[in-house]
Phi, psi and omega in degrees: 000318180299318181298318183296316178297320179300315182296317182295319178296319177301318180295323176300316179296324177298316180299319182291311189280318188266324187253352178070026181254133179293159178301317180298321181290325181285346179227065186292342182295314173224093186300132176091350178270114185296341180265001184289152181290152177261125184272108182290343179296339181262015180248142178284163181304319181293331176287320178291326176296316178297323178294319179300317179296317180299328182269009174090010179254172176288156184302324187294344174299329177294320176296320178297317178302313183299318181290323176299318184288313191259335175269319185264343181070028184266133181249348184258121180303325182297334181275354180272081197292338180269005175265130179302150179301322181296321181290319177299318179295323179294322176299314181295318181295330180280357178084022179273144174221168167246104188295151179212107179300139179275124180281121180270322183202145172229136176234129178252128179294145178296339181283344184075010186259355181201149172223132181248140184238132175248120183249150173275132174225154176306131178077013175155203181231156179228158183238150172221152180227135173257118189246133177261128178214094185061234179276353182273143171235106189255131175262118176263117191244152177267153180242343181217159166272109186079193181199143183268353192275345169058042171296128194291337182265001190255132180294323179296325180302333182284344176288334193076176182268132177254302179191165171282148171277149172281161180302324179296324179290327177291313179298320183296328175302313179297315183297322178289323177291323178296320178298321178295320178294321180298327177297339177259011181076025183237178174215153174291131182250336185223153178230132173234129175272077183229015179276212184292138176096167176259107185304324185282352171271359175230049195303307187297316181290320181294314183290327176293319177299320180291326176295321176294316181297328182278344190296144183297331179263008179247215180297337174058054172254118188289158183302331179293345182249014179238135180229134174253126182255139179225149176281356177120036177277096190300317178303322179290321177299316181291323178294319178293324179296325182277345183284153177279003178280110186268093178230164178281158179239129173241134180245125177279099182276297167068001175197160182246000175228149178298325181302310182287319183294326178294325177292322183277319188227098184304337179302335182295340178295328181269319181233089185289177189302316184302317180292325179294319179293323176298316179296323178296317179296318178299323178297315178297319182298325182274325186259336184073021180241132177299138174276146173260126173261123177263134186222111181276124178272119177239131187301120177076001183244310186230013191244020182282164175301320179297323177297318179299317180292318181293323180298318177298319182289318181299325186261004189304317186267007183246117176302114191201169168241152181239123182249112180269128185234104174301138186302137176265110188288142183272333181101346178226034182305136174092340185293319186265335188246347185078001178251151178249124179236130180223153172288134179293157173298159184300322181295328179287322177298316182295320181290322176300311180301316181299313181295319179296313182295328178291342187242009179220151173266356182285157172291128179241123179241153176252121179258097176280151178296133177257003181211041180300332182279353181238013181062049187283343180291156187307122174085353186290315182296319176303312182294325178293323175294318181296321187257354178073021181260156169271163181302140172283147178262117179279143180248145179279000000 
């Protein structure tokens, strides 16, 4: 036992010094525990090659590991038949695993347009959604257990922050959703980091997961089909703009005045709308990719005619797309926050869209819920499990 603990601690130091991975990142199962297993699903091929050499094997064993994990979907070292027994034993002795999130619940929408997955993770639960949109099959992935940003209209915000997910846990969500799609003769084509948590507050793990997802020997989803969504964490936006990782950026704007946005999203007190728009423009200038502004319509809060005009004006000089999202009701609005949030009536949604489109040259899309009957919005399935409720039905 002492020898095993010594080897695991040595491996942690190797991750820090040679691979540039923090100890917590190298042991996402129980962050900070020196004896916790290392999830190989969250390592890039070059990191696995370095690990193979460290364990006394040739570098190409790392490539074999990567293909077993990401091409074959194998989590058991014993099933990796082209790896020598001694190398498999060294991996086990070093405390390495191939993580596999436990599925607690799956709900499929009666519309056939969405399936929601609830996974068990240390310190809580996380959600992922597989969304059908024409020929696209989009995996919406979580980056944290809970969230620290406390957006007042968001179910995940009510959980509070538990911990960051490791890169392997983020990748595993995709692999499990891809397996579900494969059962229907389909494949995941797009990835959006729009699930539980603020992705840019878990920057290193999220970007490493996305590099794995993009890799030619991995899930192979190109950067043009990957989007990272943020509530407006400016340091992260600027870091992503400077990174060589070419992915799309979506910003949850959700209000047209600082007064309203501060009530809805406390992060606005530190980085107000004007600074957020500047960062969006900088992102386009560096990446050459239009930013998507996400705007949640809440009855009597963000859906006025004036809001439509201001939204057009705020985004006028920024090459962008605008995604309008009618609010997905939680079923207990107002109880925890003292605020009341409702989905606007259909006629108000249509009028808002008309006014916005009349005043902007940007592409404006309406994102209707594809899984209202399964609690598909961020954090809803978790909250329904916690409270024992079924999804509330929103009315137009």
